[in-house]
C-alpha positions in Angstrom: -15.0 7.7 -5.7 -11.8 6.4 -7.0 -11.2 3.0 -8.8 -9.5 1.8 -5.4 -12.5 2.4 -3.5 -14.9 0.8 -5.9 -12.7 -2.2 -6.2 -12.7 -2.5 -2.5 -16.2 -1.9 -1.9 -17.2 -4.4 -4.7 -15.1 -7.0 -2.9 -16.9 -6.0 0.4 -13.5 -5.2 2.0 -13.1 -2.6 4.7 -10.2 -0.3 4.4 -8.4 -1.9 7.4 -9.0 -5.5 5.6 -7.2 -4.1 2.4 -4.6 -2.3 4.3 -3.8 -5.5 6.5 -3.6 -7.8 3.3 -1.4 -5.2 1.6 0.8 -4.7 4.5 0.2 -1.0 4.6 -1.3 1.4 6.9 -5.0 1.8 6.9 -4.3 5.5 6.5 -2.6 4.9 3.3 -6.1 3.4 1.9 -8.0 6.3 3.2 -5.4 8.8 1.6 -5.7 7.1 -1.8 -9.4 6.8 -1.5 -9.5 10.8 -1.1 -7.3 11.7 -4.0 -4.0 11.8 -2.3 -0.9 10.1 -3.6 1.3 7.4 -2.1 4.7 5.5 -2.9 4.9 3.4 -6.0 6.0 0.5 -3.4 2.5 1.0 -1.7 0.7 1.2 -4.8 2.3 -2.3 -5.9 1.6 -3.8 -2.5 -2.1 -2.9 -2.7 -2.6 -4.0 -6.3 -0.9 -7.3 -5.4 -3.2 -7.8 -2.4 -6.1 -7.2 -5.0 -4.5 -9.6 -7.5 -4.9 -6.7 -10.3 -2.2 -4.9 -12.2 -1.4 -1.4 -10.6 -2.5 0.3 -13.8 -5.9 -1.1 -13.4 -6.5 -0.4 -9.7 -4.9 3.2 -10.0 -6.2 4.2 -13.5 -7.6 7.4 -12.0 -4.3 8.2 -10.2 -1.1 9.9 -11.6 1.6 7.8 -10.1 4.2 9.2 -12.5 5.6 11.3 -9.7 5.3 8.5 -6.9 8.6 8.0 -5.2 9.5 4.7 -3.4 11.2 6.3 -0.4 11.5 2.9 1.3 14.2 1.8 -1.1 16.3 5.2 -0.8 18.3 3.9 2.3 18.9 0.5 0.8 20.0 1.6 -2.5 23.1 3.5 -1.4 26.6 1.9 -1.3 27.1 0.7 2.3 30.9 1.0 1.4 30.7 4.9 1.0 29.8 5.1 4.9 32.4 6.8 6.8 
């Protein structure tokens, strides 16, 4: 059982409830609880919904390789568009 799942169950939350509070798909919660990764942005949203630090919620997950793909499109310089 992951730390995220332990926290969620302790708070009597269903995956869908946590997903809704965090603004992420329920599949993201499921993947995380099954040992898969996610974006740093999703991890931050989930931790915020739980009112806990990211490193506490995901202390058993390596987020060092997590990418925030949602910001990729917004970080490019629009003046470079042809």
